C-alpha positions as a Markdown table, in Angstrom:
| # | Residue | x | y | z |
|---|---|---|---|---|
| 1 | Trp | 116.3 | 50.5 | 145.7 |
| 2 | Arg | 116.5 | 47.3 | 147.7 |
| 3 | His | 119.5 | 47.0 | 150.1 |
| 4 | Asp | 118.9 | 43.2 | 150.4 |
| 5 | Thr | 119.6 | 42.6 | 146.7 |
| 6 | Ala | 123.1 | 42.1 | 145.4 |
| 7 | Met | 123.7 | 43.6 | 141.9 |
| 8 | Tyr | 126.3 | 42.6 | 139.3 |
| 9 | Trp | 127.5 | 45.4 | 137.1 |
| 10 | Ser | 129.9 | 44.6 | 134.3 |
| 11 | His | 131.4 | 47.3 | 132.0 |
| 12 | Ala | 134.1 | 46.6 | 129.5 |
| 13 | Gly | 134.6 | 49.1 | 126.7 |
| 14 | Lys | 131.2 | 49.5 | 124.9 |
| 15 | His | 129.7 | 46.4 | 126.6 |
| 16 | Phe | 127.7 | 47.0 | 129.7 |
| 17 | Gly | 125.4 | 44.9 | 131.8 |
| 18 | Ile | 123.7 | 45.0 | 135.2 |
| 19 | Thr | 121.7 | 42.1 | 136.7 |
| 20 | Ser | 120.5 | 40.9 | 140.1 |
| 21 | Ala | 123.0 | 38.6 | 141.7 |
| 22 | Gly | 120.6 | 37.3 | 144.4 |
| 23 | Lys | 120.2 | 38.3 | 148.0 |
| 24 | Trp | 122.9 | 39.3 | 150.4 |
| 25 | Trp | 123.3 | 36.9 | 153.3 |
| 26 | Gly | 123.3 | 40.0 | 155.4 |
| 27 | Cys | 119.5 | 40.3 | 155.0 |
| 28 | Leu | 119.1 | 37.2 | 157.1 |
| 29 | Thr | 120.2 | 36.5 | 160.7 |
| 30 | Lys | 123.2 | 34.2 | 161.2 |
| 31 | Glu | 120.8 | 31.6 | 162.5 |
| 32 | Gln | 118.7 | 31.8 | 159.4 |
| 33 | Ile | 121.8 | 31.3 | 157.2 |
| 34 | Lys | 123.1 | 28.2 | 158.9 |
| 35 | Pro | 120.5 | 25.7 | 157.4 |
| 36 | Tyr | 121.8 | 26.7 | 153.9 |
| 37 | Phe | 125.2 | 25.4 | 154.9 |
| 38 | Ala | 124.1 | 22.3 | 156.9 |
| 39 | Asn | 126.4 | 20.2 | 154.7 |
| 40 | Asn | 129.2 | 22.6 | 154.5 |
| 41 | Met | 129.7 | 24.5 | 157.8 |
| 42 | Lys | 133.3 | 25.3 | 156.8 |
| 43 | Glu | 131.9 | 27.6 | 154.1 |
| 44 | Tyr | 129.5 | 29.2 | 156.6 |
| 45 | Asp | 132.4 | 29.8 | 158.9 |
| 46 | Arg | 134.4 | 31.3 | 156.0 |
| 47 | Ile | 131.6 | 33.7 | 155.1 |
| 48 | Ile | 131.3 | 34.9 | 158.7 |
| 49 | Ala | 135.0 | 35.3 | 159.1 |
| 50 | Glu | 136.0 | 36.8 | 155.7 |
| 51 | Asp | 132.9 | 38.4 | 154.2 |
| 52 | Trp | 130.9 | 39.6 | 157.3 |
| 53 | Val | 132.0 | 43.2 | 157.9 |
| 54 | Ser | 129.6 | 44.1 | 160.7 |
| 55 | Glu | 126.2 | 43.2 | 162.2 |
| 56 | Glu | 124.7 | 46.2 | 160.4 |
| 57 | Trp | 126.0 | 45.4 | 156.9 |
| 58 | Gly | 126.7 | 41.7 | 157.0 |
| 59 | Asp | 128.3 | 40.6 | 153.8 |
| 60 | Arg | 127.2 | 43.6 | 151.7 |
| 61 | Arg | 130.1 | 45.2 | 149.9 |
| 62 | Gln | 131.3 | 46.7 | 146.6 |
| 63 | Glu | 134.1 | 45.2 | 144.7 |
| 64 | Leu | 136.0 | 46.9 | 141.9 |
| 65 | Val | 138.0 | 44.7 | 139.5 |
| 66 | Phe | 140.5 | 46.1 | 136.9 |
| 67 | Ile | 141.4 | 43.7 | 134.1 |
| 68 | Gly | 144.2 | 44.5 | 131.6 |
| 69 | Ser | 147.8 | 44.3 | 130.9 |
| 70 | Lys | 150.6 | 46.5 | 132.3 |
| 71 | Leu | 148.2 | 48.1 | 134.8 |
| 72 | Asn | 150.0 | 50.1 | 137.6 |
| 73 | Glu | 148.4 | 48.9 | 140.8 |
| 74 | Ala | 150.0 | 51.7 | 142.9 |
| 75 | Glu | 148.6 | 54.4 | 140.5 |
| 76 | Ile | 145.1 | 52.9 | 140.5 |
| 77 | Arg | 145.1 | 52.6 | 144.3 |
| 78 | Ala | 146.3 | 56.3 | 144.6 |
| 79 | Ala | 143.6 | 57.5 | 142.2 |
| 80 | Trp | 140.9 | 55.5 | 144.0 |
| 81 | Thr | 142.0 | 56.8 | 147.4 |
| 82 | Leu | 142.0 | 60.3 | 146.2 |
| 83 | Ala | 138.5 | 59.9 | 144.6 |
| 84 | Cys | 137.2 | 58.5 | 147.9 |
| 85 | Ala | 138.8 | 61.3 | 149.9 |
| 86 | Leu | 137.4 | 63.9 | 147.6 |
| 87 | Gln | 133.9 | 62.4 | 147.9 |
| 88 | Met | 134.1 | 62.5 | 151.7 |
| 89 | Lys | 135.3 | 66.1 | 151.6 |
| 90 | Trp | 132.4 | 66.9 | 149.3 |
| 91 | Arg | 129.9 | 65.3 | 151.6 |
| 92 | Phe | 131.0 | 67.2 | 154.6 |
| 93 | Thr | 131.7 | 70.6 | 152.9 |
| 94 | Glu | 129.3 | 70.7 | 149.9 |
| 95 | His | 129.2 | 74.5 | 150.0 |
| 96 | Lys | 133.0 | 74.9 | 150.0 |
| 97 | Leu | 134.1 | 73.6 | 146.7 |
| 98 | Glu | 137.4 | 75.5 | 147.0 |
| 99 | Ile | 138.6 | 72.9 | 149.5 |
| 100 | Phe | 139.2 | 70.4 | 146.7 |
| 101 | Trp | 141.8 | 72.6 | 145.1 |
| 102 | Lys | 143.7 | 73.0 | 148.4 |
| 103 | Leu | 144.4 | 69.3 | 149.0 |
| 104 | Pro | 148.1 | 68.6 | 149.5 |
| 105 | Phe | 148.3 | 65.7 | 147.1 |
| 106 | His | 147.8 | 65.3 | 143.4 |
| 107 | Leu | 147.6 | 62.5 | 140.8 |
Protein backbone atom coordinates (compact mmCIF):
# COMPACT_ATOMS: atom_id res chain seq x y z
CA TRP A 1 0.00 0.00 0.00
CA ARG A 2 1.33 3.44 -0.93
CA HIS A 3 0.54 6.26 1.45
CA ASP A 4 1.41 8.84 -1.18
CA THR A 5 -1.34 7.75 -3.59
CA ALA A 6 -4.86 9.12 -3.31
CA MET A 7 -7.53 6.56 -4.15
CA TYR A 8 -11.08 7.17 -5.35
CA TRP A 9 -13.66 4.60 -4.22
CA SER A 10 -17.16 4.84 -5.60
CA HIS A 11 -19.96 2.52 -4.50
CA ALA A 12 -23.59 3.00 -5.39
CA GLY A 13 -25.91 0.01 -5.24
CA LYS A 14 -24.38 -2.77 -7.31
CA HIS A 15 -21.92 -0.40 -9.02
CA PHE A 16 -18.43 -0.23 -7.58
CA GLY A 17 -15.17 1.32 -8.70
CA ILE A 18 -11.77 2.09 -7.23
CA THR A 19 -9.09 4.03 -9.07
CA SER A 20 -5.95 6.00 -8.37
CA ALA A 21 -6.68 9.70 -8.03
CA GLY A 22 -3.05 10.81 -8.22
CA LYS A 23 -0.62 11.74 -5.48
CA TRP A 24 -1.34 13.57 -2.26
CA TRP A 25 0.27 16.98 -2.03
CA GLY A 26 1.39 15.79 1.41
CA CYS A 27 4.03 13.51 -0.15
CA LEU A 28 5.90 16.68 -1.17
CA THR A 29 7.30 19.48 0.96
CA LYS A 30 5.46 22.79 0.87
CA GLU A 31 8.39 24.28 -1.05
CA GLN A 32 8.12 21.50 -3.66
CA ILE A 33 4.39 22.22 -4.08
CA LYS A 34 4.70 25.97 -4.69
CA PRO A 35 5.95 25.74 -8.32
CA TYR A 36 2.74 23.90 -9.27
CA PHE A 37 0.80 26.98 -8.17
CA ALA A 38 3.11 29.67 -9.55
CA ASN A 39 0.17 31.17 -11.46
CA ASN A 40 -2.39 30.65 -8.68
CA MET A 41 -0.92 31.20 -5.22
CA LYS A 42 -4.43 31.76 -3.85
CA GLU A 43 -5.15 28.07 -4.48
CA TYR A 44 -1.87 27.10 -2.82
CA ASP A 45 -2.79 29.22 0.22
CA ARG A 46 -6.28 27.63 0.28
CA ILE A 47 -4.86 24.09 0.21
CA ILE A 48 -2.47 24.87 3.05
CA ALA A 49 -5.17 26.64 5.11
CA GLU A 50 -8.11 24.27 4.46
CA ASP A 51 -6.73 20.88 3.42
CA TRP A 52 -3.43 20.64 5.31
CA VAL A 53 -4.19 18.88 8.60
CA SER A 54 -0.65 18.48 9.95
CA GLU A 55 2.97 18.27 8.91
CA GLU A 56 2.79 14.48 9.27
CA TRP A 57 -0.34 13.90 7.14
CA GLY A 58 -0.45 16.96 4.89
CA ASP A 59 -3.63 16.90 2.82
CA ARG A 60 -4.25 13.15 3.21
CA ARG A 61 -7.80 12.44 4.35
CA GLN A 62 -10.83 10.29 3.88
CA GLU A 63 -14.17 11.68 2.81
CA LEU A 64 -17.51 9.97 3.05
CA VAL A 65 -20.40 11.25 0.91
CA PHE A 66 -24.01 10.12 1.22
CA ILE A 67 -26.27 10.85 -1.73
CA GLY A 68 -30.00 10.34 -1.52
CA SER A 69 -33.32 11.89 -0.66
CA LYS A 70 -34.80 12.23 2.81
CA LEU A 71 -31.52 11.31 4.53
CA ASN A 72 -31.40 12.11 8.23
CA GLU A 73 -28.03 13.78 8.76
CA ALA A 74 -28.26 13.59 12.56
CA GLU A 75 -28.84 9.82 12.46
CA ILE A 76 -26.01 9.28 9.97
CA ARG A 77 -23.63 11.33 12.10
CA ALA A 78 -24.67 9.46 15.26
CA ALA A 79 -24.16 6.07 13.60
CA TRP A 80 -20.77 7.12 12.23
CA THR A 81 -19.66 8.50 15.59
CA LEU A 82 -20.68 5.26 17.29
CA ALA A 83 -18.87 3.16 14.69
CA CYS A 84 -15.68 5.18 15.16
CA ALA A 85 -15.97 4.97 18.95
CA LEU A 86 -16.47 1.22 18.78
CA GLN A 87 -13.45 0.79 16.54
CA MET A 88 -11.31 2.82 18.94
CA LYS A 89 -12.56 0.71 21.86
CA TRP A 90 -11.75 -2.43 19.88
CA ARG A 91 -8.23 -1.27 19.12
CA PHE A 92 -7.46 -0.62 22.76
CA THR A 93 -9.31 -3.59 24.23
CA GLU A 94 -9.24 -6.32 21.61
CA HIS A 95 -9.44 -9.04 24.23
CA LYS A 96 -12.46 -7.53 26.01
CA LEU A 97 -15.33 -7.72 23.53
CA GLU A 98 -17.86 -7.37 26.35
CA ILE A 99 -17.01 -3.66 26.61
CA PHE A 100 -18.97 -3.05 23.39
CA TRP A 101 -22.19 -4.18 24.99
CA LYS A 102 -21.74 -1.92 28.03
CA LEU A 103 -21.61 1.37 26.13
CA PRO A 104 -24.14 3.91 27.48
CA PHE A 105 -25.52 4.86 24.05
CA HIS A 106 -27.36 2.97 21.34
CA LEU A 107 -28.59 3.62 17.81
